[in-house]
py3Dmol code that shows the C-alpha trace and the ligand (Angstrom):
import py3Dmol

protein = """\
ATOM      1  CA  MET A   1       5.909 -41.873 -10.884  1.00  0.00           C
ATOM      2  CA  VAL A   2       7.162 -38.448 -10.252  1.00  0.00           C
ATOM      3  CA  THR A   3       5.177 -35.688 -11.676  1.00  0.00           C
ATOM      4  CA  LEU A   4       7.197 -32.661 -12.349  1.00  0.00           C
ATOM      5  CA  PHE A   5       5.457 -29.387 -12.266  1.00  0.00           C
ATOM      6  CA  LEU A   6       7.248 -26.706 -14.092  1.00  0.00           C
ATOM      7  CA  ILE A   7       6.158 -23.211 -13.431  1.00  0.00           C
ATOM      8  CA  PHE A   8       7.013 -20.875 -16.207  1.00  0.00           C
ATOM      9  CA  GLU A   9       7.005 -17.223 -15.545  1.00  0.00           C
ATOM     10  CA  PHE A  10       6.756 -15.111 -18.601  1.00  0.00           C
ATOM     11  CA  TYR A  11       8.440 -11.810 -18.330  1.00  0.00           C
ATOM     12  CA  THR A  12       7.745  -9.211 -20.945  1.00  0.00           C
ATOM     13  CA  MET A  13      10.940  -7.411 -21.541  1.00  0.00           C
ATOM     14  CA  THR A  14      11.332  -4.429 -23.791  1.00  0.00           C
ATOM     15  CA  ASP A  15      15.013  -3.790 -24.506  1.00  0.00           C
ATOM     16  CA  LEU A  16      14.692  -0.303 -25.881  1.00  0.00           C
ATOM     17  CA  ILE A  17      12.028   2.355 -25.404  1.00  0.00           C
ATOM     18  CA  VAL A  18      12.420   5.659 -27.226  1.00  0.00           C
ATOM     19  CA  THR A  19       9.766   8.311 -26.626  1.00  0.00           C
ATOM     20  CA  ILE A  20       9.095  11.322 -28.837  1.00  0.00           C
ATOM     21  CA  ASP A  21       6.751  13.993 -27.514  1.00  0.00           C
ATOM     22  CA  GLY A  22       5.960  17.426 -28.843  1.00  0.00           C
ATOM     23  CA  PRO A  23       3.296  19.781 -30.148  1.00  0.00           C
ATOM     24  CA  ALA A  24       1.043  19.164 -33.162  1.00  0.00           C
ATOM     25  CA  ALA A  25       2.727  19.053 -36.577  1.00  0.00           C
ATOM     26  CA  SER A  26       6.244  19.049 -35.140  1.00  0.00           C
ATOM     27  CA  GLY A  27       7.012  16.042 -37.357  1.00  0.00           C
ATOM     28  CA  LYS A  28       6.785  13.450 -34.556  1.00  0.00           C
ATOM     29  CA  SER A  29       4.880  10.784 -36.462  1.00  0.00           C
ATOM     30  CA  THR A  30       7.047  10.698 -39.570  1.00  0.00           C
ATOM     31  CA  VAL A  31      10.236  10.943 -37.547  1.00  0.00           C
ATOM     32  CA  ALA A  32       9.126   8.214 -35.119  1.00  0.00           C
ATOM     33  CA  ARG A  33       8.177   5.899 -37.989  1.00  0.00           C
ATOM     34  CA  LEU A  34      11.487   6.390 -39.825  1.00  0.00           C
ATOM     35  CA  LEU A  35      13.558   6.193 -36.650  1.00  0.00           C
ATOM     36  CA  ALA A  36      11.787   2.945 -35.734  1.00  0.00           C
ATOM     37  CA  GLN A  37      12.677   1.538 -39.164  1.00  0.00           C
ATOM     38  CA  LYS A  38      16.341   2.452 -38.673  1.00  0.00           C
ATOM     39  CA  LEU A  39      16.425   0.878 -35.225  1.00  0.00           C
ATOM     40  CA  GLY A  40      14.469  -2.222 -36.238  1.00  0.00           C
ATOM     41  CA  ALA A  41      11.874  -1.195 -33.663  1.00  0.00           C
ATOM     42  CA  SER A  42       8.073  -1.100 -33.552  1.00  0.00           C
ATOM     43  CA  PHE A  43       6.396   2.242 -33.926  1.00  0.00           C
ATOM     44  CA  LEU A  44       3.443   3.519 -31.914  1.00  0.00           C
ATOM     45  CA  ASP A  45       1.452   6.629 -32.847  1.00  0.00           C
ATOM     46  CA  THR A  46      -0.532   7.292 -29.661  1.00  0.00           C
ATOM     47  CA  GLY A  47      -2.364  10.262 -31.190  1.00  0.00           C
ATOM     48  CA  ALA A  48      -4.072   7.726 -33.466  1.00  0.00           C
ATOM     49  CA  MET A  49      -5.453   6.020 -30.350  1.00  0.00           C
ATOM     50  CA  TYR A  50      -6.998   9.243 -29.039  1.00  0.00           C
ATOM     51  CA  ARG A  51      -8.370   9.939 -32.510  1.00  0.00           C
ATOM     52  CA  ALA A  52      -9.895   6.452 -32.781  1.00  0.00           C
ATOM     53  CA  VAL A  53     -11.746   6.794 -29.465  1.00  0.00           C
ATOM     54  CA  THR A  54     -12.908  10.262 -30.554  1.00  0.00           C
ATOM     55  CA  LEU A  55     -14.292   8.865 -33.800  1.00  0.00           C
ATOM     56  CA  ALA A  56     -16.066   5.986 -32.033  1.00  0.00           C
ATOM     57  CA  ALA A  57     -17.650   8.409 -29.543  1.00  0.00           C
ATOM     58  CA  MET A  58     -18.721  10.754 -32.347  1.00  0.00           C
ATOM     59  CA  LYS A  59     -20.287   7.894 -34.307  1.00  0.00           C
ATOM     60  CA  ASP A  60     -22.162   6.809 -31.173  1.00  0.00           C
ATOM     61  CA  ARG A  61     -23.313  10.418 -30.654  1.00  0.00           C
ATOM     62  CA  VAL A  62     -21.916  10.353 -27.154  1.00  0.00           C
ATOM     63  CA  ASP A  63     -21.835  13.577 -25.124  1.00  0.00           C
ATOM     64  CA  LEU A  64     -18.100  14.278 -25.448  1.00  0.00           C
ATOM     65  CA  SER A  65     -17.961  16.103 -22.138  1.00  0.00           C
ATOM     66  CA  ASN A  66     -19.311  13.043 -20.265  1.00  0.00           C
ATOM     67  CA  GLU A  67     -16.258  11.055 -19.151  1.00  0.00           C
ATOM     68  CA  ASP A  68     -18.158   7.898 -18.175  1.00  0.00           C
ATOM     69  CA  ALA A  69     -19.928   7.856 -21.545  1.00  0.00           C
ATOM     70  CA  LEU A  70     -16.518   8.153 -23.256  1.00  0.00           C
ATOM     71  CA  LEU A  71     -15.179   5.295 -21.177  1.00  0.00           C
ATOM     72  CA  ASP A  72     -18.237   3.218 -22.165  1.00  0.00           C
ATOM     73  CA  ALA A  73     -17.543   3.950 -25.825  1.00  0.00           C
ATOM     74  CA  LEU A  74     -13.932   2.829 -25.376  1.00  0.00           C
ATOM     75  CA  GLN A  75     -15.061  -0.402 -23.743  1.00  0.00           C
ATOM     76  CA  ARG A  76     -17.995  -1.080 -26.096  1.00  0.00           C
ATOM     77  CA  HIS A  77     -15.881  -1.210 -29.249  1.00  0.00           C
ATOM     78  CA  LYS A  78     -12.967  -3.331 -30.340  1.00  0.00           C
ATOM     79  CA  PHE A  79     -10.014  -1.162 -31.279  1.00  0.00           C
ATOM     80  CA  ARG A  80      -7.137  -2.692 -33.173  1.00  0.00           C
ATOM     81  CA  PHE A  81      -3.819  -0.959 -33.693  1.00  0.00           C
ATOM     82  CA  SER A  82      -1.371  -2.541 -36.065  1.00  0.00           C
ATOM     83  CA  VAL A  83       1.521  -1.497 -38.234  1.00  0.00           C
ATOM     84  CA  ARG A  84       1.347  -2.245 -41.962  1.00  0.00           C
ATOM     85  CA  ALA A  85       4.096  -1.219 -44.355  1.00  0.00           C
ATOM     86  CA  GLY A  86       5.488   1.056 -41.649  1.00  0.00           C
ATOM     87  CA  ARG A  87       2.128   2.802 -41.255  1.00  0.00           C
ATOM     88  CA  MET A  88      -0.026   2.726 -38.142  1.00  0.00           C
ATOM     89  CA  CYS A  89      -3.408   1.241 -39.102  1.00  0.00           C
ATOM     90  CA  ILE A  90      -6.465   1.465 -36.903  1.00  0.00           C
ATOM     91  CA  SER A  91      -9.709  -0.416 -37.017  1.00  0.00           C
ATOM     92  CA  ILE A  92     -12.844  -0.096 -34.919  1.00  0.00           C
ATOM     93  CA  ASP A  93     -14.922  -3.282 -34.781  1.00  0.00           C
ATOM     94  CA  ALA A  94     -12.913  -4.635 -37.722  1.00  0.00           C
ATOM     95  CA  VAL A  95     -13.629  -1.588 -39.925  1.00  0.00           C
ATOM     96  CA  ASP A  96     -10.507   0.238 -41.091  1.00  0.00           C
ATOM     97  CA  VAL A  97     -10.622   3.893 -39.950  1.00  0.00           C
ATOM     98  CA  THR A  98      -6.988   4.809 -40.632  1.00  0.00           C
ATOM     99  CA  ASP A  99      -7.959   7.729 -42.915  1.00  0.00           C
ATOM    100  CA  LEU A 100     -11.209   8.721 -41.187  1.00  0.00           C
ATOM    101  CA  ILE A 101      -9.478   9.518 -37.887  1.00  0.00           C
ATOM    102  CA  ARG A 102      -7.586  12.330 -39.665  1.00  0.00           C
ATOM    103  CA  HIS A 103     -10.805  14.234 -40.410  1.00  0.00           C
ATOM    104  CA  PRO A 104     -10.590  17.851 -39.088  1.00  0.00           C
ATOM    105  CA  GLN A 105     -13.688  17.336 -36.915  1.00  0.00           C
ATOM    106  CA  VAL A 106     -12.035  14.349 -35.221  1.00  0.00           C
ATOM    107  CA  THR A 107      -8.862  16.421 -34.750  1.00  0.00           C
ATOM    108  CA  ALA A 108     -10.880  19.204 -33.133  1.00  0.00           C
ATOM    109  CA  ASN A 109     -12.848  16.871 -30.838  1.00  0.00           C
ATOM    110  CA  ALA A 110      -9.868  14.786 -29.674  1.00  0.00           C
ATOM    111  CA  ARG A 111      -9.285  17.292 -26.874  1.00  0.00           C
ATOM    112  CA  TYR A 112     -12.321  15.967 -24.992  1.00  0.00           C
ATOM    113  CA  ILE A 113     -10.936  12.446 -24.959  1.00  0.00           C
ATOM    114  CA  ALA A 114      -7.434  13.719 -24.147  1.00  0.00           C
ATOM    115  CA  ALA A 115      -8.746  15.525 -21.072  1.00  0.00           C
ATOM    116  CA  ALA A 116     -10.684  12.538 -19.654  1.00  0.00           C
ATOM    117  CA  PRO A 117      -8.514  10.951 -16.907  1.00  0.00           C
ATOM    118  CA  LYS A 118     -10.191   7.517 -16.928  1.00  0.00           C
ATOM    119  CA  VAL A 119      -9.880   7.234 -20.705  1.00  0.00           C
ATOM    120  CA  ARG A 120      -6.230   8.318 -20.588  1.00  0.00           C
ATOM    121  CA  GLU A 121      -5.558   5.701 -17.929  1.00  0.00           C
ATOM    122  CA  LYS A 122      -6.954   2.957 -20.198  1.00  0.00           C
ATOM    123  CA  LEU A 123      -5.053   4.197 -23.233  1.00  0.00           C
ATOM    124  CA  VAL A 124      -1.781   4.410 -21.309  1.00  0.00           C
ATOM    125  CA  GLU A 125      -2.403   0.837 -20.129  1.00  0.00           C
ATOM    126  CA  MET A 126      -2.889  -0.253 -23.771  1.00  0.00           C
ATOM    127  CA  GLN A 127       0.294   1.572 -24.792  1.00  0.00           C
ATOM    128  CA  ARG A 128       2.295  -0.210 -22.094  1.00  0.00           C
ATOM    129  CA  ARG A 129       0.857  -3.566 -23.171  1.00  0.00           C
ATOM    130  CA  PHE A 130       1.765  -2.811 -26.790  1.00  0.00           C
ATOM    131  CA  ALA A 131       5.351  -2.076 -25.688  1.00  0.00           C
ATOM    132  CA  ALA A 132       5.594  -5.094 -23.395  1.00  0.00           C
ATOM    133  CA  ASP A 133       5.042  -7.428 -26.350  1.00  0.00           C
ATOM    134  CA  ARG A 134       7.888  -5.895 -28.294  1.00  0.00           C
ATOM    135  CA  GLU A 135      11.644  -5.894 -28.051  1.00  0.00           C
ATOM    136  CA  LYS A 136      12.171  -2.315 -29.182  1.00  0.00           C
ATOM    137  CA  ILE A 137       9.717   0.496 -29.551  1.00  0.00           C
ATOM    138  CA  VAL A 138       9.631   4.116 -30.678  1.00  0.00           C
ATOM    139  CA  THR A 139       6.472   5.733 -29.359  1.00  0.00           C
ATOM    140  CA  GLU A 140       5.220   9.248 -29.989  1.00  0.00           C
ATOM    141  CA  GLY A 141       2.577  11.511 -28.456  1.00  0.00           C
ATOM    142  CA  ARG A 142       2.275  14.127 -25.749  1.00  0.00           C
ATOM    143  CA  ASP A 143       2.858  12.189 -22.514  1.00  0.00           C
ATOM    144  CA  GLN A 144       5.051   9.302 -23.583  1.00  0.00           C
ATOM    145  CA  GLY A 145       8.208  10.401 -21.769  1.00  0.00           C
ATOM    146  CA  THR A 146       6.397  11.977 -18.820  1.00  0.00           C
ATOM    147  CA  VAL A 147       3.656   9.438 -17.992  1.00  0.00           C
ATOM    148  CA  ALA A 148       3.373   6.327 -20.166  1.00  0.00           C
ATOM    149  CA  PHE A 149       7.094   5.476 -20.224  1.00  0.00           C
ATOM    150  CA  ALA A 150       8.642   7.662 -17.549  1.00  0.00           C
ATOM    151  CA  ASP A 151      11.672   5.342 -17.394  1.00  0.00           C
ATOM    152  CA  ALA A 152      12.242   5.176 -21.167  1.00  0.00           C
ATOM    153  CA  ASP A 153      15.827   4.693 -22.349  1.00  0.00           C
ATOM    154  CA  VAL A 154      15.864   7.784 -24.553  1.00  0.00           C
ATOM    155  CA  LYS A 155      13.382  10.662 -24.540  1.00  0.00           C
ATOM    156  CA  PHE A 156      13.022  13.355 -27.165  1.00  0.00           C
ATOM    157  CA  TYR A 157      10.917  16.473 -27.278  1.00  0.00           C
ATOM    158  CA  LEU A 158      10.474  17.730 -30.838  1.00  0.00           C
ATOM    159  CA  THR A 159       9.527  21.307 -31.409  1.00  0.00           C
ATOM    160  CA  ALA A 160       9.349  23.813 -34.281  1.00  0.00           C
ATOM    161  CA  ASP A 161       8.151  27.393 -34.801  1.00  0.00           C
ATOM    162  CA  PRO A 162       4.351  27.582 -35.068  1.00  0.00           C
ATOM    163  CA  ALA A 163       4.607  29.222 -38.523  1.00  0.00           C
ATOM    164  CA  GLU A 164       6.802  26.389 -39.797  1.00  0.00           C
ATOM    165  CA  ARG A 165       4.500  23.769 -38.272  1.00  0.00           C
ATOM    166  CA  ALA A 166       1.518  25.442 -39.953  1.00  0.00           C
ATOM    167  CA  ARG A 167       3.391  25.431 -43.280  1.00  0.00           C
ATOM    168  CA  ARG A 168       4.116  21.708 -42.911  1.00  0.00           C
ATOM    169  CA  ARG A 169       0.531  20.892 -41.956  1.00  0.00           C
ATOM    170  CA  GLN A 170      -0.701  23.028 -44.857  1.00  0.00           C
ATOM    171  CA  ALA A 171       1.491  21.073 -47.282  1.00  0.00           C
ATOM    172  CA  GLU A 172      -0.108  17.867 -45.986  1.00  0.00           C
ATOM    173  CA  LEU A 173      -3.627  19.295 -46.178  1.00  0.00           C
ATOM    174  CA  GLU A 174      -3.141  20.759 -49.677  1.00  0.00           C
ATOM    175  CA  THR A 175      -2.604  17.301 -51.045  1.00  0.00           C
ATOM    176  CA  LYS A 176      -6.004  16.462 -49.579  1.00  0.00           C
ATOM    177  CA  ASP A 177      -7.555  19.663 -50.999  1.00  0.00           C
ATOM    178  CA  ASP A 178      -8.795  20.762 -47.593  1.00  0.00           C
ATOM    179  CA  GLY A 179      -8.946  24.462 -48.513  1.00  0.00           C
ATOM    180  CA  GLU A 180      -7.756  25.822 -45.135  1.00  0.00           C
ATOM    181  CA  THR A 181      -5.683  29.046 -45.182  1.00  0.00           C
ATOM    182  CA  LEU A 182      -2.223  29.148 -43.586  1.00  0.00           C
ATOM    183  CA  GLU A 183      -3.547  31.491 -40.869  1.00  0.00           C
ATOM    184  CA  GLN A 184      -6.431  29.155 -40.062  1.00  0.00           C
ATOM    185  CA  THR A 185      -4.058  26.200 -39.866  1.00  0.00           C
ATOM    186  CA  GLN A 186      -1.652  28.024 -37.530  1.00  0.00           C
ATOM    187  CA  LYS A 187      -4.526  29.220 -35.311  1.00  0.00           C
ATOM    188  CA  ALA A 188      -5.939  25.683 -35.058  1.00  0.00           C
ATOM    189  CA  LEU A 189      -2.496  24.278 -34.201  1.00  0.00           C
ATOM    190  CA  GLU A 190      -1.909  26.883 -31.520  1.00  0.00           C
ATOM    191  CA  GLU A 191      -5.324  26.277 -29.985  1.00  0.00           C
ATOM    192  CA  ARG A 192      -4.631  22.553 -29.897  1.00  0.00           C
ATOM    193  CA  ASP A 193      -1.198  23.161 -28.266  1.00  0.00           C
ATOM    194  CA  GLN A 194      -2.842  25.350 -25.616  1.00  0.00           C
ATOM    195  CA  SER A 195      -5.431  22.734 -24.815  1.00  0.00           C
ATOM    196  CA  ASP A 196      -2.778  19.976 -24.748  1.00  0.00           C
ATOM    197  CA  GLN A 197      -0.501  22.008 -22.452  1.00  0.00           C
ATOM    198  CA  ASN A 198      -3.178  23.164 -20.052  1.00  0.00           C
ATOM    199  CA  ARG A 199      -5.132  20.012 -19.241  1.00  0.00           C
ATOM    200  CA  ASP A 200      -4.741  18.456 -15.785  1.00  0.00           C
ATOM    201  CA  VAL A 201      -3.884  14.929 -16.933  1.00  0.00           C
ATOM    202  CA  GLY A 202      -0.989  13.945 -19.193  1.00  0.00           C
ATOM    203  CA  PRO A 203      -0.369  17.492 -20.378  1.00  0.00           C
ATOM    204  CA  LEU A 204       2.077  18.227 -23.154  1.00  0.00           C
ATOM    205  CA  LYS A 205       5.338  19.132 -21.442  1.00  0.00           C
ATOM    206  CA  THR A 206       9.027  18.367 -21.666  1.00  0.00           C
ATOM    207  CA  ALA A 207      10.219  15.513 -19.441  1.00  0.00           C
ATOM    208  CA  ASP A 208      13.124  16.660 -17.231  1.00  0.00           C
ATOM    209  CA  ASP A 209      15.439  14.170 -18.901  1.00  0.00           C
ATOM    210  CA  ALA A 210      14.252  14.702 -22.486  1.00  0.00           C
ATOM    211  CA  ILE A 211      16.510  15.938 -25.264  1.00  0.00           C
ATOM    212  CA  ILE A 212      14.875  18.936 -26.937  1.00  0.00           C
ATOM    213  CA  VAL A 213      15.272  19.043 -30.709  1.00  0.00           C
ATOM    214  CA  ASP A 214      14.163  22.133 -32.608  1.00  0.00           C
ATOM    215  CA  THR A 215      13.298  20.975 -36.113  1.00  0.00           C
ATOM    216  CA  THR A 216      12.403  24.396 -37.579  1.00  0.00           C
ATOM    217  CA  HIS A 217      15.407  24.467 -39.899  1.00  0.00           C
ATOM    218  CA  LEU A 218      15.861  20.738 -40.387  1.00  0.00           C
ATOM    219  CA  ASP A 219      14.305  18.419 -42.928  1.00  0.00           C
ATOM    220  CA  ILE A 220      12.911  15.008 -41.956  1.00  0.00           C
ATOM    221  CA  ASP A 221      16.072  13.085 -42.883  1.00  0.00           C
ATOM    222  CA  GLN A 222      18.244  15.442 -40.850  1.00  0.00           C
ATOM    223  CA  VAL A 223      15.994  15.027 -37.811  1.00  0.00           C
ATOM    224  CA  VAL A 224      15.928  11.236 -38.141  1.00  0.00           C
ATOM    225  CA  ASP A 225      19.723  11.074 -38.538  1.00  0.00           C
ATOM    226  CA  LYS A 226      20.216  13.319 -35.524  1.00  0.00           C
ATOM    227  CA  LEU A 227      17.894  11.258 -33.307  1.00  0.00           C
ATOM    228  CA  HIS A 228      19.349   7.996 -34.569  1.00  0.00           C
ATOM    229  CA  GLY A 229      22.883   9.186 -33.727  1.00  0.00           C
ATOM    230  CA  LEU A 230      21.777  10.245 -30.251  1.00  0.00           C
ATOM    231  CA  VAL A 231      20.031   6.920 -29.546  1.00  0.00           C
ATOM    232  CA  LYS A 232      23.130   4.973 -30.634  1.00  0.00           C
ATOM    233  CA  ASP A 233      25.356   7.197 -28.513  1.00  0.00           C
ATOM    234  CA  ILE A 234      23.212   6.930 -25.396  1.00  0.00           C
ATOM    235  CA  CYS A 235      22.750   3.166 -25.738  1.00  0.00           C
ATOM    236  CA  SER A 236      26.463   2.514 -26.225  1.00  0.00           C
ATOM    237  CA  LYS A 237      27.255   4.481 -23.061  1.00  0.00           C
ATOM    238  CA  LYS A 238      24.682   2.483 -21.087  1.00  0.00           C
ATOM    239  CA  LYS A 239      26.304  -0.854 -21.967  1.00  0.00           C
TER     240      LYS A 239
END
"""
ligand_1 = """\
21
C5P
O -0.644 13.489 -32.451
P -2.042 13.768 -32.933
O -2.210 15.116 -33.528
O -2.564 12.700 -33.842
O -2.936 13.701 -31.603
C -4.299 14.034 -31.601
C -4.678 14.533 -30.225
O -4.634 13.447 -29.296
C -3.749 15.599 -29.630
O -4.100 16.923 -29.963
C -3.868 15.372 -28.136
O -4.934 16.121 -27.615
C -4.188 13.899 -28.021
N -3.039 13.113 -27.581
C -2.795 13.042 -26.232
N -1.789 12.243 -25.759
C -1.022 11.553 -26.595
C -1.236 11.636 -27.986
C -2.249 12.448 -28.454
O -3.469 13.686 -25.436
N -0.071 10.759 -26.099
"""
view = py3Dmol.view(width=600, height=400)
view.addModel(protein, "pdb")
view.setStyle({"model": 0}, {"cartoon": {"style": "trace"}})
view.addModel(ligand_1, "xyz")
view.setStyle({"model": 1}, {"stick": {}})
view.zoomTo()
view.show()
């Protein structure tokens, strides 16, 4: 009897990777989600990952400036990132924290997690695994085109005037009755940009081969249409 051993090698193959980086409140998340829908792609909001680790560390009362303690918190809990009805949903140890991670205190503390090299390394690894399981992906954050997916098919860098970004963020916050003034919102955004641009690891910057899109005078649909057209164009030229 001949026994036939078949060795299967499973290759994970992502056909299309589109990255969208940019400063806070530049519209990345909404644009990435809608663009992913148009392309029939999965959507990844990497900011939500940094926020989730921040929340877990805060709940554990971890010293946020202690990198090893942050890494422990990341490894101690089970984080789940899924997409439901086009929305990125996050759970920690099976508890849904999708809304909690948007709390202003989590937003303010995320910079500690973002500046911790070992934590970033793990999160980038998770992002790559998420992409490897999917055929097409639109991923957004700060370092997606520069670090996580440096060989992405199409890279965008979305930007907008700080005053316009503050106005957009304010419109979002007003619906949640947060009570922040426009000036406070703009100041907080600018501080977050500074911290994102100036950290040593995975800083916010434009990849050399990214297409810069200024969204100051564009509405969401116009931005999505523009990006969609560019992706189609670039992909058809690559074939
Ligand atoms: O995009 P969002 O505002 O949700 O991100 C929250 C924070 O997570 C950012 O201010 C940034 O410090 C961090 N972040 C990051 N790298 C990413 C995505 C987010 O450092 N790829």
